[in-house]
N, C-alpha and C positions, 0 to 999 in steps of 0.2 A: 728526554733525550736516548735511554735506556731502551725503550720501544723501538725508537726512529733505528738505532743501531741494529737489534735485531731486525727487522724488518727487510732493510736494507741489504745485509749480511744473504739474510733468506734470502732474498729475492739474485741476490747476485751467485751464488750455492747453488740455486738450483736452474739457475737458464743454463738452455742445453741440454739438460737431465731429461733423459725419456723415462716417464714415469711407469710404463711396465717394464722397460728393462731395469729398472731398477727395484722393482717388487721381483722380479725372477732371481734377480742375483740374491737377494735376501733367503727366499726361498731354498736358493742350492746351496746356501752356505750350511757349512758342518754342523751341526746343533751341540753337538759335543765339544768339539772346539769353542764354540762359543759362549760357550755354559763355563769350559775351563778361564778363558780372556774375564766372565764376568766374575767366576770366583775369586781372580788373582787384583780384578780393580777394586773388588769390594775388601779386601785382606789390609787392603792401605790403610782404609781409615781406623781400626784398631791399633796398628802400626803408628799412625799418628797422636790415637793416645799414651799409647809406651812412649815416644817421643817426648809428647807434653810434659808426661810426668819427669823428664829430667829438667823440663824446661822453669816452671811452675812450682816455686816451694812456697812455703809458707814465711813469718818471718823468722823463723829460727833455721831457717834451712834444711828442714824436714821436709821428705816426700809426702805427698798426698796420697791416699786411697786411689787407686786405679778405677774405679766402679764411677764414681762421681765425673771424672775426666770424660770415662767412656760413654757417659750419658750424654756431657756437654759437646762434645766431637760430632756425636749422631745427630745432636738437634740442630748446631750449628752447620752441618752440611746439609741437612734433609731442608734447613730454612735459605739455604742460599740456591736450593732447587727451586724452593715454593713461595719465597719472598724476595721482591726484586732492591737492588743497591745494593748488593751484598751484605744482606741484613743477617746474614750467618756469622759473619764473624764479631758481630756486636752480641748477635744471639746466644755463641758462644762462650762469651765471655759473663754475659748477663749470668747464664746455669751457670756455670763456676764459681760467680760470687753468690749465689742463692744456695748452693751447697755447702761450700768450702770457705775457709777464714780467710777469704780474700779478696783483695780493692777490685774491683769493675778495672779501674785503668792497670792494674798490675796484670791482671789475667788478660785484656786486649794490648798489652808491650807484649807479655810470652805468643801471643798471635803474632805481631808483628815480627820476633823475632824467628820465628817459626818460617814467616815468609820471606825474611829475605835470605835465610838456608834454602831453602825449597827453590829460588829464584838463583841461585850461583849454583845450587845442585843441576837443576834443568840445561841453565847456559853450559855449564862444563860436559855435559854428557851430550849437549847440541854439538860442542866442538870434536868431541870422540866421532860423531858421526861426520860430521864435515873432513874432518882426516882421511877416513875411511877411503880407501883405491875407488869403492864402488859409488862413491857420491859424484854425481856431476858437476864438473869443475864450472866455474862464473855460476850457477845457478841463482835465480833471482826471484824477490817477492814484488813484485811490483819495477820497483825503478830501484830497489834496495838489494844489495847483495845478500845473502840469508849470513855468510861470516862475519859482513859488516854488521848485521842487526844483530848476531849474538855477542860480535865485541862489544857494540853497544850496549846490551843489556849487562854484560860483565862488568862493567867498569860502572853501571848505576848499581848494582847492586854491591858490590866492594867498597862503591863509596859510603853507600848507605851502613855497612858491616862496620866499616874504619871509624865512622863518627859514632855509632853504638860501642864501639869500645874505648873512645876517647871520654863520654861520655857516662859510662858506667864507670870506670876507675877514676873519675877525678868530678865526682859531680858535683861538688861545692861549686866551682867557680859559673858553671854553666846554669845550674838554680840560680846563683846570686844574678846572675846577668837578667837569666826569665824575670827576675821578681822586681829589679830596676825597670824592666820594659814595661811590664804590667801595672808597675803603679804610678807610672809615665801617663800610659794611655788610656787604664781601664779604671771603674771605678774600682773601691777599696775590695768590698765583699766580691766583684767578680776577678779580681785580680787574685786572692787569696784563694779562692777555689781552684781555678787556672793554677796556683805551686802547687795546691794536693795532688791535683790530676798529675802533672809532671813529676812530683816525690812516687807514687804510685808507679807512673811508667820508667822510671829509671829502676825501681826494685823489679818490674820484671827483666830488666834484661840481665841482672846477677848472674844468670848462667855463664855470661861470657866472661866475670870474673875467677870462674872454675875451670882450670885445663882439664881434668877428668868429665864433667861433665860437658864439656865443649865437645870434647873427642869423643864423647857417647854421643852427642844430636848430631853430631855429623857421620858418624857410622850407620844410624840409625835413619840419616836422612837417605843415606846412600841404598839401603836396603828398600828403603819404603820408594823411592825411585827405580831401583832395576825392578822390582816385583811390578810398579805400573808400565812400564817398557814391557813386561815380559807381557803383561797385558794385552797391550797394542799390537806386539807381534805374535802372537797365539792366534788373536783374531783375522793379522793376515794371511794364514794357513786357512782359519776356515773360511775365508772367501778366495781362496785360492790368489793373493795377490804377489805377484813378482817384484815385492819389498824388502831388500835384504834385511837383517833383525835390525841392525844398529839404526837402520830407518824409525825406528821405533824410538828412538832418542830425540832425532829432528821432530818426531810428530808430535812428541809430548810437550816440548820445548816450546813450539812455536804455538801449541794450543794455549799454555800455560801462559804465555807473554799476551795473548789474544785476550784470555778473559780479563784481562786489566780493565777492556775496552766496560764503558757503561754496558749493559744490556739488561734484556728481559729476564725472569728467575730462568734459572738452569742453565745459562749461558747457549739456546736457543741460538742459532744464528751464526753465532761467534764459533762455535765449535766444528759447524757443519763447513765453513767458509775456512777454516783454520786447516781440516783434514782436506779438502779440494787442493788446495794451495800446495801442502806439502807434499803430497802422493804424485799430483801430477811434475812434480821434480823427479820421480822416478820414474815417468811414460804412462801412469795410470789414468786412464779415460774419466771423466766427469760423472757420466753413471754409474761407474764401477765407483770411483772413488766415495761419492755422497750415500751410495745404498751402504758402505762400509759405518761412513761417519752415523746414520741415521740407526741401524741397528746395533751400531757399539754405544753410541749416546742414549737411544731408548733400554738398552737391555742396562745397561750401569747406573742410569738414574732410578731405575725403580727398589734395587736392594738399600740403599743407604738410607731413601727416602722413607721406606716403609720402617727400619729401624727406629730412625728417628724419630718418626710419630709414634712409635710404642714408648721410648725413652719418654716421650712428650707427655703420654698418657699417663707412665708411668711414675713422673715426676709431678702430674696432676697440672700441667703448666698448659698454656694454650698459644695457638699460632697469635692471636689478636696482640698476646701479654711482651709474646718478642718482637712483636714488629711496635708497639709501643717501645717497648726496650732500647731496639735500636734507632726509633725517633730519636727517640732523647737523648742518645749519647751523641747521635750524628748532631 
């Protein structure tokens, strides 16, 4: 399914694109500004590790050292680039379990909390772009208005966060309900295993019970996504695109929603199609938009992939081991 989505979106993104002009746009891009954009995009990964340290704690609430969390983060995003089916999320939790005294399910739940924060921040920044005077009114993606898409995503992420708050503040009734359901429909040994996984997931939501840590996660999330948006905006200048800076908020939001689709490793096709759609809203033609997307995607793909492979080697792990861990967890 992921391969089919990738091929379909790539075919759509590349239709009507002049290959010669595309290469010409890439060659004429400002190399210094492109390098700055890559550096900013790569900076978001250590920022993620710092934020994760606020979310994931041991059973006593103490902080874990940053080093293992960084290695797990680098390996996880490298695995997303090289392995299918978002295996990097499972790989990241697996590495955390191997290097730290934490359950796999707890680490995975903490990554889920991250994703909810990411979704809310992306949608919030998208709303800022939509509210800007420079935003074309009544802009649509297909038959859906951009503002409607952002509003719908905001409702979904807010509902997930609200449910997480309810569960973590009163876990006993939810776990009791799950226990009754699993015992009714599953063999006892599977039911007990599922309960243990659920307890680990609840432990991964503990950050939602601490106002200080919660605000810290919000703060680091804002910093991370502003830095990421700055990378897109600097790359606009590298390619000489007449897109306002706040257009970076819209672009990263649509890409963020797009990567939820099943796709091949590295989100090939999804990234290019989402970029073409977004830049078309600001009047950028298909060839220039795709040249921007290809250059940015390739240039930012390499640093975190190499850093992840370095961490993998340093921890003496193998891609096959991560693939197996992801398949087992799934």
